[in-house]
matplotlib code that plots the C-alpha trace (Angstrom):
import matplotlib.pyplot as plt

x = [7.8, 4.0, 1.5, -0.3, -2.6, 0.5, 1.4, 4.3, 6.7, 9.7, 9.0, 8.8, 12.0, 13.8, 12.6, 13.7, 17.0, 17.7, 16.7, 19.2, 22.0, 21.6, 22.3, 25.0, 28.4, 30.8, 33.7, 31.8, 29.7, 26.3, 23.4, 23.1, 19.4, 19.4, 22.6, 21.7, 19.7, 21.2, 24.8, 25.8, 24.9, 21.9, 21.5, 17.9, 18.0, 20.8, 19.2, 16.2, 18.4, 20.0, 16.5, 15.6, 18.9, 18.2, 14.8, 16.5, 18.9, 21.9, 24.9, 25.3, 22.8, 25.7, 27.9, 25.2, 24.7, 28.4, 28.6, 25.9, 28.1, 31.4, 31.2, 30.3, 31.9, 34.1, 31.4, 28.9, 26.7, 25.9, 25.9, 23.0, 25.3, 28.5, 29.7, 31.0, 34.1, 32.7, 30.3, 28.1, 29.3, 25.9, 26.4, 27.8, 29.3, 32.9, 33.4, 34.6, 33.6, 30.3, 27.5, 27.4, 23.8, 22.0, 18.8, 16.2, 18.4, 17.0, 20.1, 18.6, 15.7, 17.9, 20.3, 17.4, 15.9, 19.3, 19.7, 16.2, 17.0, 20.2, 22.6, 23.6, 25.8, 29.3, 29.9, 31.8, 28.9, 26.4, 28.7, 28.7, 25.0, 24.7, 27.1, 24.9, 21.8, 23.8, 24.7, 21.1, 20.2, 23.1, 23.4, 19.9, 17.4, 15.3, 14.4, 11.0, 12.7, 12.1, 14.7, 15.3, 16.7, 18.6, 17.8, 14.8, 17.2, 17.5, 13.8, 13.6, 10.5, 12.5, 10.0, 7.0, 4.3, 5.1, 8.3, 6.5, 6.3, 10.1, 10.0, 10.4, 8.8, 5.6, 3.1, 0.4, 0.4, 0.6, 3.8, 5.7, 8.8, 11.0, 14.2, 13.4, 12.7, 16.0, 17.9, 16.2, 17.3, 20.9, 21.0, 19.9, 23.1, 24.9, 22.8, 24.1, 26.8, 29.0, 30.8, 34.5, 34.0, 31.8, 28.4, 25.6, 24.6, 22.2, 20.7, 20.0, 16.9, 15.6, 15.2, 12.2, 11.1, 9.3, 6.8, 8.0, 11.7, 11.1, 9.1, 11.9, 14.5, 12.4, 11.5, 15.1, 16.3, 13.7, 14.8, 18.4, 17.8, 15.9, 18.7, 21.3, 19.3, 20.0, 17.5, 19.1, 18.4, 14.9, 14.1, 15.4, 13.0, 10.1, 10.9, 10.9, 7.6, 6.1, 7.4, 5.7, 2.4, 2.7, 3.9, 3.1, -0.3, -2.9, -6.3, -8.1, -6.3, -5.8, -2.2, 1.2, 2.3, 5.7, 7.0, 8.9, 11.9, 13.6, 11.4, 8.3, 4.6, 1.2, 2.3, 3.7, 0.1, -0.7, -2.1, 0.6, 1.1, 4.2, 1.8, 0.8, 4.3, 3.9, 1.9, 5.3, 6.1, 3.2, 1.9, -1.5, -3.6, -6.4, -4.0, -2.4, -5.6, -7.1, -4.0, -3.7, -7.3, -6.8, -4.4, -7.5, -10.0, -10.6, -11.4, -7.9, -4.9, -6.7, -6.0, -6.0, -2.3, -1.4, -1.6, -1.2, 1.4, -1.0, -4.7, -6.5, -8.9, -6.3, -5.7, -2.0, -2.5, -0.7, -0.5, 2.1, 4.6, 7.6, 6.7, 3.5, 1.1, 2.5, 2.8, 6.2, 7.3, 9.5, 6.6, 4.2, 6.7, 6.8, 3.0, 2.8, 5.1, 2.9, -0.2, 1.4, 2.5, -1.1, -2.3, -4.1, -3.3, -6.0, -5.0, -1.3, -2.1, -3.9, -1.0, 1.4, -0.9, -1.2, 2.6, 3.2, 0.6, 2.1, 5.6, 4.5, 2.3, 5.0, 7.9, 9.4, 9.7, 11.0, 7.4, 4.2, 0.8, -1.4, -4.5, -3.2, 0.0, 2.0, 5.7, 7.4, 11.0, 13.8, 12.9, 13.7, 14.6, 16.2, 14.1, 11.0, 12.2, 10.6, 7.4, 9.1, 10.0, 6.3, 5.1, 7.8, 7.0, 5.1, 1.6, 2.0, 5.4]
y = [-26.5, -26.6, -26.0, -22.7, -20.3, -19.1, -22.5, -24.8, -22.7, -24.8, -24.2, -20.4, -20.4, -22.3, -19.8, -16.8, -18.3, -19.0, -15.4, -13.9, -16.4, -15.6, -11.9, -12.4, -11.0, -12.9, -10.6, -7.5, -9.1, -8.1, -8.8, -6.6, -5.8, -7.0, -7.8, -6.1, -3.1, -2.4, -3.8, -1.7, -1.4, 0.7, 1.6, 0.5, -2.3, -4.0, -3.4, -5.2, -8.0, -8.3, -8.7, -11.5, -13.3, -13.2, -14.8, -17.4, -18.0, -17.1, -15.3, -13.4, -11.1, -9.7, -9.3, -7.4, -5.0, -4.4, -3.7, -0.9, 0.8, 0.2, 3.5, 5.7, 9.1, 10.7, 12.8, 9.8, 10.0, 6.6, 7.0, 5.7, 3.9, 2.0, 1.8, -1.3, -1.3, 0.8, 3.5, 5.2, 8.6, 10.0, 9.5, 12.8, 14.3, 14.7, 11.1, 8.3, 5.2, 6.2, 8.7, 11.9, 11.5, 9.3, 7.2, 5.9, 4.6, 1.1, -0.1, 0.6, -1.7, -4.3, -4.4, -5.1, -7.8, -9.5, -9.4, -10.7, -13.7, -14.6, -12.7, -9.7, -7.3, -6.6, -3.7, -1.9, -2.3, -1.0, 2.0, 2.9, 2.6, 4.9, 7.4, 7.4, 8.3, 11.0, 12.5, 12.9, 14.4, 16.9, 17.8, 17.4, 18.9, 22.0, 24.5, 22.7, 19.5, 17.7, 15.9, 17.2, 15.8, 17.7, 15.6, 13.3, 10.3, 10.5, 10.1, 6.8, 7.7, 10.0, 10.2, 10.6, 13.2, 15.1, 16.4, 17.6, 21.3, 21.6, 21.9, 18.2, 16.8, 15.0, 17.5, 15.5, 11.9, 13.0, 14.9, 12.5, 10.8, 8.7, 9.6, 13.3, 13.0, 11.0, 13.7, 16.4, 14.5, 14.2, 17.9, 18.7, 17.3, 20.4, 22.5, 20.8, 22.0, 19.4, 19.1, 18.5, 14.8, 14.8, 14.6, 16.6, 19.3, 21.8, 22.6, 25.9, 24.5, 21.5, 20.9, 19.0, 17.3, 14.2, 12.6, 9.1, 9.9, 11.5, 8.4, 6.1, 8.1, 8.1, 4.4, 3.3, 5.4, 3.7, 0.3, 0.9, 2.6, -0.4, -2.7, -0.6, 0.5, 4.1, 6.5, 9.6, 8.1, 7.0, 10.6, 11.9, 9.5, 10.7, 14.3, 13.7, 11.8, 14.7, 17.2, 15.1, 15.2, 19.0, 20.1, 17.4, 15.9, 16.7, 16.7, 16.8, 13.8, 12.0, 11.4, 12.9, 15.4, 16.6, 20.1, 22.2, 24.1, 25.3, 25.2, 23.1, 23.9, 22.3, 18.9, 18.1, 17.3, 14.9, 11.8, 9.1, 6.0, 7.5, 9.6, 6.5, 5.9, 8.1, 5.2, 3.5, 6.1, 8.4, 8.0, 9.1, 6.0, 8.0, 9.3, 5.9, 4.1, 6.7, 6.5, 2.7, 2.2, 3.8, 1.0, -1.3, 1.3, 0.9, 4.7, 5.4, 3.0, -0.4, -2.6, -6.3, -6.8, -4.5, -0.8, 1.5, 4.2, 7.0, 7.3, 5.4, 8.2, 10.9, 12.4, 11.5, 7.9, 5.6, 2.0, 1.1, 3.9, 4.1, 5.7, 7.1, 4.4, 0.8, -1.4, -1.7, -4.7, -2.7, -0.2, -3.2, -4.6, -1.2, -0.9, -4.5, -3.4, -0.5, -2.6, -5.0, -2.2, -1.2, -4.8, -4.8, -8.5, -9.4, -6.4, -7.4, -11.0, -9.7, -7.4, -10.4, -12.4, -9.6, -9.1, -12.7, -12.9, -9.8, -11.3, -14.5, -12.8, -10.4, -12.8, -11.3, -8.0, -4.7, -3.4, -4.3, -3.0, -3.1, -3.7, -6.7, -7.9, -7.3, -7.2, -3.8, -2.6, -5.1, -8.8, -10.6, -8.1, -9.1, -7.0, -8.7, -11.6, -9.5, -11.4, -14.4, -12.2, -11.2, -14.8, -16.2, -14.0, -15.7, -14.4, -13.5, -11.8]
z = [4.9, 4.5, 1.8, 2.4, 0.5, -1.3, -2.6, -1.7, 0.5, -0.5, -4.2, -3.5, -1.5, -4.2, -6.8, -4.8, -3.9, -7.6, -8.5, -6.1, -6.9, -10.6, -9.8, -7.2, -7.9, -5.7, -6.4, -5.3, -2.6, -3.7, -6.1, -9.1, -9.4, -13.0, -14.8, -18.1, -17.0, -13.5, -13.3, -10.2, -6.5, -5.5, -1.8, -1.1, -3.7, -1.8, 1.6, 0.3, -1.1, 2.3, 3.9, 1.4, 1.9, 5.7, 5.1, 3.1, 6.1, 3.9, 5.4, 2.1, 3.8, 5.9, 2.8, 1.0, 3.9, 4.2, 0.5, 0.9, 3.5, 1.7, -0.2, 2.8, 2.5, 5.1, 6.8, 6.8, 3.7, 2.2, -1.6, -3.6, -6.1, -6.0, -9.6, -11.3, -13.4, -16.1, -14.8, -17.3, -18.5, -17.6, -13.9, -12.9, -9.7, -8.4, -7.3, -9.5, -7.6, -6.1, -6.7, -4.7, -3.8, -1.3, -1.3, 1.2, 4.1, 4.4, 6.1, 9.5, 8.9, 7.1, 10.1, 12.4, 10.2, 9.9, 13.7, 14.3, 12.1, 13.8, 11.5, 13.6, 11.7, 13.1, 15.4, 12.7, 10.3, 12.8, 13.6, 9.9, 9.8, 12.8, 11.2, 8.0, 10.1, 11.9, 8.5, 7.5, 10.8, 10.8, 7.1, 5.6, 8.1, 7.6, 10.4, 10.5, 11.4, 8.1, 6.0, 2.5, -0.8, -3.4, -6.4, -7.4, -7.6, -3.8, -3.2, -5.1, -7.2, -9.4, -12.3, -10.0, -10.6, -7.4, -9.1, -12.2, -11.1, -11.0, -14.8, -15.5, -18.7, -17.7, -16.3, -18.2, -19.5, -23.1, -22.7, -20.5, -22.0, -19.9, -22.0, -21.7, -17.9, -17.5, -19.3, -17.1, -14.0, -15.3, -16.1, -12.5, -11.1, -12.4, -10.1, -6.9, -4.7, -3.1, 0.2, 0.4, 0.7, -2.4, -0.8, -2.4, 0.0, -1.8, -5.2, -6.8, -8.5, -6.6, -2.9, -1.5, 1.7, 0.3, 2.7, 1.9, 2.3, 5.7, 6.7, 5.5, 7.5, 10.7, 10.3, 9.7, 12.6, 14.8, 13.6, 14.2, 17.6, 18.7, 17.7, 19.4, 22.4, 21.3, 22.8, 21.2, 17.7, 18.8, 19.9, 16.5, 14.7, 16.8, 16.1, 12.3, 12.6, 14.5, 11.9, 9.2, 11.0, 11.7, 8.2, 5.7, 6.6, 3.9, 5.5, 2.2, 0.7, 4.0, 3.0, 3.7, 1.0, 0.0, 0.8, -1.8, -0.5, -3.7, -6.8, -7.1, -6.9, -6.5, -7.8, -4.3, -3.4, -6.2, -4.4, -4.8, -2.7, -1.2, 0.8, 2.8, 4.1, 7.1, 8.6, 9.2, 11.9, 12.9, 16.5, 15.3, 14.7, 12.9, 10.3, 9.8, 9.4, 7.0, 4.8, 4.9, 4.1, 0.7, -0.4, -0.9, -2.0, -5.8, -6.0, -4.6, -4.9, -4.7, -7.8, -8.5, -8.4, -5.5, -4.9, -7.8, -7.3, -8.1, -7.3, -10.1, -10.8, -11.1, -14.6, -14.5, -13.6, -16.1, -14.9, -17.6, -17.2, -14.9, -11.5, -13.0, -11.7, -11.6, -8.5, -6.9, -4.8, -2.4, -1.7, -1.2, 1.4, 3.2, 3.1, 4.6, 7.4, 8.2, 8.1, 10.6, 12.8, 13.2, 13.7, 10.3, 9.9, 7.3, 5.1, 5.4, 4.4, 1.3, 0.5, 0.7, -1.6, -4.2, -4.2, -4.8, -7.5, -9.1, -8.9, -10.6, -13.2, -14.1, -14.3, -11.1, -12.8, -11.4, -11.3, -12.9, -14.2, -11.1, -13.3, -15.3, -13.6, -16.8, -16.1, -16.6, -16.4, -15.9, -15.5, -13.4, -10.7, -7.4, -5.0, -6.1, -3.9, -1.1, -1.9, -0.1, 2.9, 3.2, 3.0, 5.2, 8.2, 11.0, 11.3, 15.0, 14.7]

ax = plt.figure().add_subplot(projection="3d")
ax.plot(x, y, z, "-o")
ax.set_aspect("equal")
plt.show()
């Protein structure tokens, strides 16, 4: 190990390994994001944990990825939660061991990272990952070729401003309440219809094609297709990316916006950093560079401790409130991947530095205030170990 601009790499590796080991549940084979606040498995959290384990050279990366796919339903949906021994009574749906909703399918990218670092998942695991991607393509695609979600929980940023026009509390900063918004989210589960295997398939009140979710699906399909040499999946990924450029690109904001299908309204165009995620998959360099440039623009998302989740000049920007403005380590990691994809090496290096600075300043928190670095949410949170993955990547890779 060497001493770099990020400090002593060995010290950082030791800190991140300790973080994951403190949250590791050996009986269940995965890290809980935070033992007190998040004592269950969440889909994209555990995929990020697997990536961090892989950068640590730890075979628990394979166990973590297997745990993500353990609850896969008969038709192929990968649930967004695998409950512990005592699931909360507020998590609704017809299934007792898993949720009936999904989440960003980061298992495609995770599988490729593991393989690239000498920890190739088993054929059975890769087959399940492929089946999960097939399910999204076959069961969650609109006529326009976009992927839709049936609940804000599926999108990841469930309290974000783009969902305000579905009637959720929070149209303005002064009427936002996290408990009220959480109750609204819980109530929306009763509007969902479920397939025979328990998978959510439609909602009478909420159906959306989020820009970021579409980017995540396309990106993870591409990653898995590359690993498997699967041209059919690669073509599906390209078609989703093209549909995003055709139907979601917002010329005025120079970002990708969401598309309301059932319910919704103008809030789908609120400029949040999710609108940058199309840069992970678009083939249009001009669009990618225009969106990515906003991550460092102080009049847009650029802030001292990493990109704000909402344009800093927008009336709804609240840097201290859940999904209403803070910086998020998993989003920073994905921005960093997009910057590297477009050979923006200096910007990617700055993103890694800001993420590590934010992790340290916040106490390795779930998310933090991008203006001050103040830790927010659960602390420490396992996925914040992604800062090590960003620093640990060779500069020419």
